[in-house]
C-alpha positions in Angstrom: -0.7 69.3 2.8 -1.2 70.5 -0.8 -1.7 74.1 -1.9 -5.3 74.5 -3.2 -6.4 77.2 -5.5 -9.5 79.2 -4.5 -12.9 78.2 -5.8 -14.6 80.7 -8.1 -15.4 83.6 -5.8 -17.2 86.0 -8.0 -16.2 89.2 -9.8 -13.7 91.4 -8.0 -13.1 89.0 -5.1 -9.4 88.6 -4.3 -7.9 85.2 -5.1 -6.5 83.3 -2.2 -4.9 80.0 -1.7 -4.7 77.8 1.4 -3.1 74.6 2.5 -5.3 71.6 2.4 -5.2 69.0 5.2 -7.7 66.4 6.3 -7.2 67.4 10.0 -5.6 70.4 11.8 -2.9 68.2 13.3 -1.4 67.4 9.9 -1.7 70.9 8.5 1.8 71.8 9.5 3.6 68.9 11.2 6.8 70.9 11.7 5.3 74.1 13.2 5.7 74.2 17.0 2.4 74.5 18.7 1.9 77.8 20.5 0.0 76.6 23.6 -1.3 80.1 24.3 -3.0 80.1 20.9 -6.6 78.8 21.1 -6.4 76.6 18.0 -3.0 75.2 18.8 -4.1 74.4 22.3 -7.2 72.6 20.9 -4.9 70.5 18.6 -2.8 69.6 21.6 -5.8 68.7 23.8 -7.2 66.5 21.1 -4.0 64.6 21.0 -4.0 63.9 24.8 -7.6 62.7 25.0 -8.1 59.2 26.4 -8.4 56.5 23.7 -11.9 55.0 23.4 -10.8 51.7 24.8 -8.3 51.5 27.6 -5.4 49.2 26.7 -4.7 46.7 29.5 -1.5 45.2 27.9 -3.3 42.0 27.0 -2.6 40.3 23.7 -6.4 40.2 23.1 -6.6 44.0 23.1 -3.4 44.7 21.2 -5.1 45.1 17.8 -7.7 47.5 19.1 -5.0 49.6 20.7 -2.9 49.6 17.5 -5.9 50.7 15.4 -6.9 53.5 17.8 -3.3 54.7 18.0 -3.0 54.6 14.1 -6.1 56.7 13.9 -4.9 59.2 16.5 -1.5 59.3 14.7 -3.2 60.1 11.4 -5.4 62.8 12.9 -2.6 64.4 14.9 0.3 64.0 12.4 2.4 61.9 14.8 4.5 60.1 12.1 7.5 62.0 13.5 7.3 60.1 16.8 5.9 56.8 15.9 8.1 56.0 12.9 11.7 56.1 13.9 14.9 55.5 12.0 17.6 53.3 13.5 20.7 52.3 11.4 19.2 53.8 8.3 16.0 51.8 8.5 12.6 53.2 9.5 10.4 51.3 11.9 6.7 51.9 12.8 6.7 51.3 16.5 3.0 50.7 16.4 3.3 47.7 14.2 6.9 46.7 14.4 7.3 47.1 18.1 9.3 43.8 18.5 12.0 44.8 16.0 13.8 47.3 18.3 15.2 47.2 21.8 14.1 49.6 24.5 17.7 50.9 24.4 17.5 51.7 20.6 14.2 53.5 21.1 15.6 55.5 24.1 18.7 56.4 22.2 16.6 57.6 19.2 14.4 59.7 21.5 17.4 61.3 23.3 19.0 62.2 19.9 15.8 63.3 18.1 13.2 64.5 20.7 14.4 65.1 24.3 15.3 68.7 25.1 14.4 70.0 21.7 11.9 72.8 21.1 10.2 71.0 18.2 6.7 69.8 17.2 8.1 66.2 17.5 8.9 66.9 21.2 5.4 68.3 21.8 3.9 65.2 20.1 5.9 62.8 22.2 
Protein backbone atom coordinates (compact mmCIF):
# COMPACT_ATOMS: atom_id res chain seq x y z
CA UNK A 1 0.00 0.00 0.00
CA UNK A 2 1.13 3.52 -0.75
CA UNK A 3 1.08 6.50 1.58
CA UNK A 4 -1.51 8.95 0.33
CA UNK A 5 -1.50 12.63 1.31
CA UNK A 6 -4.79 14.07 2.51
CA UNK A 7 -7.21 15.80 0.19
CA UNK A 8 -7.77 19.50 0.72
CA UNK A 9 -9.65 19.60 3.98
CA UNK A 10 -10.32 23.28 4.52
CA UNK A 11 -8.76 25.93 6.71
CA UNK A 12 -7.47 24.79 10.06
CA UNK A 13 -8.17 21.08 9.51
CA UNK A 14 -5.28 18.85 10.58
CA UNK A 15 -3.42 17.14 7.80
CA UNK A 16 -3.45 13.36 7.94
CA UNK A 17 -2.08 10.64 5.74
CA UNK A 18 -3.32 7.11 5.34
CA UNK A 19 -2.24 3.90 3.66
CA UNK A 20 -4.03 3.26 0.39
CA UNK A 21 -5.13 -0.27 -0.51
CA UNK A 22 -7.75 -1.61 -2.87
CA UNK A 23 -9.04 -4.06 -0.24
CA UNK A 24 -8.63 -4.41 3.55
CA UNK A 25 -6.87 -7.75 3.11
CA UNK A 26 -3.90 -6.14 1.39
CA UNK A 27 -3.66 -3.08 3.62
CA UNK A 28 -1.04 -4.72 5.82
CA UNK A 29 -0.17 -8.23 4.68
CA UNK A 30 2.32 -8.73 7.49
CA UNK A 31 0.12 -7.62 10.40
CA UNK A 32 -1.25 -10.58 12.33
CA UNK A 33 -5.03 -10.47 12.45
CA UNK A 34 -6.44 -9.91 15.94
CA UNK A 35 -9.50 -12.15 15.74
CA UNK A 36 -11.11 -10.38 18.70
CA UNK A 37 -11.07 -7.16 16.63
CA UNK A 38 -14.26 -6.65 14.60
CA UNK A 39 -12.51 -5.50 11.38
CA UNK A 40 -9.79 -8.16 11.54
CA UNK A 41 -12.42 -10.85 12.12
CA UNK A 42 -14.38 -9.53 9.13
CA UNK A 43 -11.24 -9.76 6.96
CA UNK A 44 -10.70 -13.35 8.14
CA UNK A 45 -14.33 -14.35 7.55
CA UNK A 46 -14.25 -12.93 4.01
CA UNK A 47 -11.27 -15.14 3.29
CA UNK A 48 -12.96 -18.35 4.41
CA UNK A 49 -16.20 -17.82 2.49
CA UNK A 50 -17.13 -20.52 -0.01
CA UNK A 51 -16.10 -19.82 -3.57
CA UNK A 52 -18.94 -19.05 -5.95
CA UNK A 53 -18.48 -22.33 -7.84
CA UNK A 54 -17.53 -25.50 -6.01
CA UNK A 55 -14.48 -27.14 -7.57
CA UNK A 56 -15.04 -30.83 -8.23
CA UNK A 57 -11.42 -31.60 -9.25
CA UNK A 58 -12.42 -31.96 -12.90
CA UNK A 59 -10.20 -30.56 -15.62
CA UNK A 60 -13.23 -28.77 -17.06
CA UNK A 61 -13.63 -26.64 -13.93
CA UNK A 62 -9.93 -26.05 -13.23
CA UNK A 63 -9.80 -22.66 -14.98
CA UNK A 64 -12.87 -21.39 -13.10
CA UNK A 65 -11.33 -22.52 -9.80
CA UNK A 66 -8.01 -20.86 -10.63
CA UNK A 67 -9.67 -17.56 -11.51
CA UNK A 68 -11.80 -17.56 -8.36
CA UNK A 69 -8.74 -18.32 -6.22
CA UNK A 70 -6.68 -15.60 -7.94
CA UNK A 71 -9.47 -13.11 -7.23
CA UNK A 72 -9.67 -14.21 -3.58
CA UNK A 73 -5.87 -14.06 -3.30
CA UNK A 74 -5.88 -10.51 -4.67
CA UNK A 75 -8.59 -9.35 -2.27
CA UNK A 76 -7.14 -11.10 0.78
CA UNK A 77 -3.45 -10.53 0.14
CA UNK A 78 -2.56 -14.21 0.01
CA UNK A 79 0.59 -13.95 -2.11
CA UNK A 80 2.58 -15.12 0.92
CA UNK A 81 0.91 -18.54 0.82
CA UNK A 82 0.19 -19.09 -2.87
CA UNK A 83 3.57 -18.02 -4.22
CA UNK A 84 6.27 -20.14 -2.69
CA UNK A 85 10.02 -20.26 -3.13
CA UNK A 86 11.83 -23.54 -3.57
CA UNK A 87 15.54 -23.66 -4.44
CA UNK A 88 15.64 -19.88 -5.00
CA UNK A 89 12.80 -19.95 -7.57
CA UNK A 90 9.30 -18.67 -6.86
CA UNK A 91 6.31 -20.67 -8.03
CA UNK A 92 2.65 -19.65 -8.14
CA UNK A 93 0.90 -22.79 -6.94
CA UNK A 94 -2.36 -21.63 -8.55
CA UNK A 95 -0.90 -21.62 -12.04
CA UNK A 96 2.30 -23.69 -11.71
CA UNK A 97 0.82 -26.49 -9.65
CA UNK A 98 2.54 -29.27 -11.62
CA UNK A 99 6.03 -27.84 -11.14
CA UNK A 100 6.52 -28.90 -7.51
CA UNK A 101 6.11 -32.16 -5.67
CA UNK A 102 3.81 -32.52 -2.70
CA UNK A 103 6.91 -33.09 -0.57
CA UNK A 104 8.45 -29.77 -1.72
CA UNK A 105 5.24 -27.91 -0.86
CA UNK A 106 4.96 -29.63 2.53
CA UNK A 107 8.61 -28.87 3.33
CA UNK A 108 8.09 -25.21 2.41
CA UNK A 109 4.96 -25.03 4.58
CA UNK A 110 6.71 -26.62 7.57
CA UNK A 111 9.61 -24.17 7.28
CA UNK A 112 7.59 -21.02 6.52
CA UNK A 113 4.07 -21.45 7.93
CA UNK A 114 3.40 -24.25 10.41
CA UNK A 115 3.65 -23.28 14.05
CA UNK A 116 4.39 -19.63 13.36
CA UNK A 117 2.36 -16.74 14.76
CA UNK A 118 2.28 -14.86 11.47
CA UNK A 119 -0.25 -13.51 9.00
CA UNK A 120 0.92 -16.15 6.52
CA UNK A 121 -0.05 -18.86 9.02
CA UNK A 122 -3.47 -17.25 9.43
CA UNK A 123 -3.87 -17.03 5.65
CA UNK A 124 -3.01 -20.65 5.13
